N, C-alpha and C positions, 0 to 999 in steps of 0.2 A: 274551572275559571277562578282566577284570583279575586279576592274580596277586599277592596281597599277599606271598606267600613270596618271589617273585623280587624284589620291592621291598625286603623286609627284608634280602636279601643285599647290596643296594647301600647300604642304611642303615648296615650294619656298616662298610663302607669309609669312609663319610662320618664316622662316629664316630671312626675311627682318625685321620683328618685333623683332626677337630675337637679331639681330645686334643692333637695337636701344636700347634695354635693357642693352647692354654692356656699354652704356653711363653712367650708374649709377656708376659702379666701376671706369670707366675712369675719371669721375668727381672727385671722391675721390683721385685718383692718381694725378690729376692735382693740386688739392688744397694742398695735402701733398708733391707734387713733389717727389713721391717715385718711386721705380723701376718698377711699373706696367704700366707706361704711354705707352711705346712702345709695350709691349705684348698685352694690351687691344686695342690699336689703330689698330695694325695689325690684331688681331682676329676679331674685328668689321668689318674691311674692307673685310677680307676673307669671313666672314659669309654673309655680305651684297652682295658681288659679287656672291657668290654661290646661294643666294636666288633669286637675280634678274635674273641670268642666267637660273636657273631652272624654274622660272615663265615664262620667255620668250619662252624657248624651249617647254614647256609643255602646253602653253596657249590654243592650239587648242583642247586639251583633256578635257578642263574644262566643267563640267556638274554637275547636281544635284547629291548629294551623295545618294547612295543606302545603304541598311542595312549593307551589307558586306564591303562596302567601309569604313564605320565608324570604324570597327575593324582594318582594315589594316592601316588606318591613325593614330589611337591611338598608335598602336605598332611601326610603323615607326617613329612617332614623338618622342616617348620615347627612341628609339634607336639612332636617328640621332641628336637630340638637345644636349644630353650630349656629343656627339663627338665634336660639335662646342663649347660647354661650357667648355670642357677640354683643348681647345687650349690655352687660356691665362694662365691656370695653368701650362701647359707643357712648355710654353715659359718663364714664370716668376720665376719658382721654379727650381733652379739648381739641376740636378741629378734625377729629377722626370721623370720616363719613361712613355711611352704611356699607358701601362696597368694601372698603378697606377693613372695617370691623368684621364683616363676614369672612373675608379672605383670611384674616388673622385667626379666627376661630376654626375655620376649616383646616388651616395649616396645623393648628394644635391638635384637633381630633384625628387627623390623618397622619399625625406624627411626621409631618414633612419638615417643618422648621424654617420655611420661607417666611420672612416677616416684612411688613410694610412700615414698621416702626423704627425710629431712631431715638436717641436719648433714653435708652432703656434704664440707665443708672438713675435717672431722675424720676422715673415712674413710681407711683405708690407701690409699696411692697405687695399689697394685696392684688394688684393688677398683674404684676409679674408672677405671683404665685398662681393665679388663675390660668394664665397663659401656659405655664408649665404643667399644672395639674391636669389640664385638658389632655395633655399628651400621655399622662399616666393612665387616664381613663381610656383613651382611644388606642393606646399601644397594643394591648392584647386583643382589643375589640370590645366595645361596649355591648355588642350583641352577645358575646360569650357571658358577660355579666348578667345580661337579661335572661339567658338560658338557665343560669343558675337559680334565678328567682321565679321564673315563669311557672314551674310546677307548684309553687306555693300559691300562685294565683289561679291554679286550675287549668293551665294552658301548657301543652307540651312544646318542647323546643328543638326537636331533632332537625327539622328543616332549617331553622335559623342557624344552627351550628354548621350545617353543611354549606349554607350560603356564605357564611362569614369566614370560615377557616380558609387560610391561604394554601394554594398549591394544587396540582393536579391529582394528588393521591390522598386528598382530604377525607375520602370515605373510609380510609384505613386508620383515621385518627381517633376513632371511638375506642377509648381505653377502658371504659367500664360499661357494665350492662345498661345503665341508665345515662342518657346524655347529660342530664343535669349534674350527675356526679362527676362526669368528665370535666364539665365547665368549672365546677367548684374546685376540683383537683388542680386544674390549670391556674386558677386564681390563687390558690394556696401557695403553689410554687412561685408564682409571680410576686406575691406578697413577701415571701421569705427572702428571695433574691433582692427585691427592692429594699427591704429593711437593711440587709447587709450592705448594700450600696450606699444607703444614707449614712450609716455609721462610719463606713470607710472614708467617705468624703469629709466628714467631720474630723475624723482622725488625721487626715492628710492636711488639714489646715483651713477648710472652708468654715464659714459661720454656720450656725444651725439653719438659718433660713436659706442660705445658698446651697447647703448640703441637701435640703429637702427639694428645692426647685431643680437642682441638677440631677438628683436621683430620679425625679419624675421624667426628665427629658433624656436621661441616659437609658433607663429601662424601656421607655417608649421609643428609643432610637429616633428621637425627634430633633434634638439639637437646639431648642430655644435656650436662651441664656438670660440672666438678669443684668448682663453687662454688654455694652456695645462691643467690647474687645473679645467677647466670648472667653475662652480659656487663656487668652493672652493677658487677661486682667491679672491673673495670679503669676504667670510665668514660672510655674512650679512643676518640675519633672515628676515629683511624687503625686501631685493631683492628676497630672496627665496619665500616669501609670494606672492609677485607680480607674480613671475613665476608660482606658484601653481594656482593662480586665473585664469590666462590667459591660462594655459595648460588645466585646466578644462573647460574653455569656448570653446577652440578650439577642445576639444574632443567630442563635441556635434554636431549633425547634423545641419549644417548652414541653411538648409531650414527651420528649426523651428524658427530661429531668423527672417528670412524673413517673415514667416507667422505671427509671433508675432507683428512685426512692421506694417504689413498691417492691422491686426485686432486691433492694439493698445491694446493688451491684452496678458498677460503671460499665458493664459489658454493653448495655444498650447504647451508650454514648460512643464507645470505641468502635462498635460494629456498624455504626450508621455511615453509609457511603457519603451522603450529602454533607454531614458534619466534617468528615475528613477532607472532603474536597474544599469546603469553605475555609478551613484553617490552612490548608496547603496553598490555596490561591492567595490568601492574605499574607502568609509568610513569604511566598515568592515575590509578591508585589513590594513588600517592605524591603527585601534584599535588593531588588532591582532599583527601587527609587533611592535607596541609600547610596548605592554606587553611582547612580546618575547625578545626585546632588553634589557628590564629591568631584566627579569628573567635570562637571560644568561649573565648578568653583562657586556654587551657591554658598557653601561653607567648607572650609578646609578641615574643620573639626569632625572627625569620624563619629564621635559620640553624639554631637549635636545633629549631624545628618541622620543618624539612626533614630534619635528622639523625634525629630520633625517628621521623618518618613513614617515611622511606626504610628504616631498619633494621627496623622492626617489620612494615611491609608486606611486604618481601622475606622476612623470617623466617617469617611465617605463610602467605604466599602459596605459598612453596616447601615448606610443611609441616615446616619445621625446628623452630620453636618457641622459639628463643632470646628472651630479654627483656633489655633494658637499663634498663627502668624499669617500674613497675607501670601498664601501660596500661589496666588495668581501672578505674582512677580517672578515666580520660577519659570524656567523654559517651558514652553507650552506642552511638551510631552507629559510633564508631571501632573498638572491639573486635569488634563484629558484622560490620562490613565486612571486617575482616581474616580472621575465621573463615570467612566466605563465600568469600573468595578461595582459602583453603586447600582448599576443596572441589573446585576444578576447574582451578586455574591452571597447574599443572606439566604438562610434556610427557610423553607416553607414551615409555617407554624411558629415563626419568630415574630418579633415586633417590627422587623425591617420591611422595606418596600422592594420595588423592582420585580423582575420576572421570576426570581428565586433560582437557587442553584440546582434544584432537582429538575426544573425544566431544561436548564442548560445541559445537564448531564444526559437527559433523555434525548435531546436534540442531537447531541454528539454521537450517542449510540445509534440513533436512527440514521445519521449521515454515514457512519461506518458501515451499517447494514446495507445501505443503498450502494456504497462503493463495492462491497463484496458481491452484491447481486449483479452488478455490471459485468463482473468477471465470470460469476457462476449463476446464471439466471434461475436455475431450478433448485438452488440450495435452500434448505430450510434453516433460516437464521433469524429467529425472533429476537426482539429487543428484550434483554434481561436486565432487571434492576434489583439488587439486593437478593439475588438467588431466585427471583420469581420472574416469570414471563409477564411482560407488560401487555395488557390487552390493547387491541387495535382502537378501542373506544378512547382509552386514555391518550394514546398517541395522537389520535385525531383531535382531541381536545387541546393538546399542547400545540399542535401545528396551527389550529384555528386561533388559539390565543396569540401566538407569535405573529400571525398575519394581521390580526386586529391591532396588536401592539405597534407593529411597523406602520400601519395605516394611521393610527392615532398620532404617533410621533411626527410623521410627515405632515399630517393635516393640521395639527396645532401649530407646528413651526411655520407653515405657510400662512396661517391666519395672523400670527404675530409679525411676519415679514410684510404681509399686506397692510398691517396697521402702521408700519413705518419703523419697526425696530431693526437694528443691524443684525446680521446673520449670526454672529457669535452670541449675542444676548438672547436672540429669539430661540436658537437651537438649544443652548444650554439651559435656558429657563424652562423649556418644555421637558428636557431630560430630567432636570431637577424636580419638577412638579409631578410628572407622570410616574417617576420612580420614587417619589417621596423622599428625595435626598436633602432638599433645602436650598443651599446656595448654588448658583450657577457660575457663569463667568461674565465678563463685560460689565454692563450696568447693574447686574444682579450678582456680582462676585462676592467673595467671602467678607469683604469689608464694606460692601454696599447693602442695599435692601430693595425690595420690590415696590417700595413706595414711589419710585420714579415712573412706574408704568401708568398708562392711561386707564380709564375705567374699563374700556373694552378689553384691553390686554390683561387687566387684573381678573376679569371674569373668565377669560380663556384659561388662565393659569389655575383659577379656582376649580373649574370643571376638570382640568387635567389632574389635579390632586385627588379629587373624589373618584375619578375613573380609575386612577392608578391604585388607590387604596382598596377599592372594591374589586380589583383584578379584572376590569373590563367586561368580562362575560356576564357577571352578576348585574351589571348596569345595562349593558346593551341588549340583553335578552328582553328587557321591558319594552324595547322599541320594535319588537317583532310582532306582526299581527297574530301569529300562532299562539303567543303567550296569553292573549286575552280571549281566545276562543274557548268555548266549553269543552 
């Protein structure tokens, strides 16, 4: 049986670490002498005090994590940390209520990029830094970071890692004998690529602060920006090209980079079926959309059509959500195609959202298998992926996930329709939040924001973001009676 008290003991240690992370925006506030100094100082103190108190009170319940503890810790972490992350936003932004502050923080941690804020250019720099920095933390998963430090606290993290890592084949992601070494290895790769992204943005023409913030949201595939116009603020093909390169890098399973570095060979990357499918789908979509924009006279300039299609296809397919222009003004096929790509294109083990490319590939293989069985009922035709037979248990998990995904998509949409939203806004808002894409269409389109939603609608979208980021099963399993039985 899961032990919430043992989990709370670990949450306390995470809050202490989280309080230290607030030093990053506080440092920006002190340098700029902006209005964020007091809010971040107070928030860091409150978070640190809560973490220390929780650690002390719960220290006698400290023990090795069991399988079910991992799921409880994952869910509680993603519920509680955004609450503390919302504190400085609530204190620093006049008129921002608790619901919207929590939504913004959840959007940051889940790397969704949906925002309730307008006037981003006028916000204190430290506030924008914090919004973006939360995406860097949440991008690869704050639980993976916790796995890296838990051994130092005397607590093993294998169950946490399995609960947090995305995708149906996550048990195969153990790359080193010790799980903590795997987590640290992934963070080293994440840090190296992030640093490269930061300097590339600076070289392309961003200021140091903008380069840092957009590095955070590019690597987290979250899409927050410090400007209301997003990448339209610069209108720079060079900056957009840098964004495309690093969004494509972040959309790939980071474990592959880890393996490639250890083997000193790119073979692991080239041989990965999911990676090849990801790039092939993106390339095909860019080609189709470029031709579509020219055919429908959105622009007669072929280079401009390629530029817009490449940037926005990559942005939405990787669930980042940046915008360089208002693509909602394009014929409806274009924005719907890009939203559809965001539902499945990114790889498992990347910082992207959606159902992941590997699930889509397995479903396609299973569908082909069933078609063959209709013709040849007795044929032995197992699902094979990467040269290995996929176990029935994995396929059952994929099918169960897709059933819950479809039910969640319909259920959340019906709730928003019940609350009075129009069908375009309701459906695309759920697609954007459940797949952690960011902008939808209609009232929540690329030039709009989620601040127009009612409090009830905001909470529906908040839960959709959390459910999508934790891949449905990790959350919904907590609502089954069997989970809590001995």
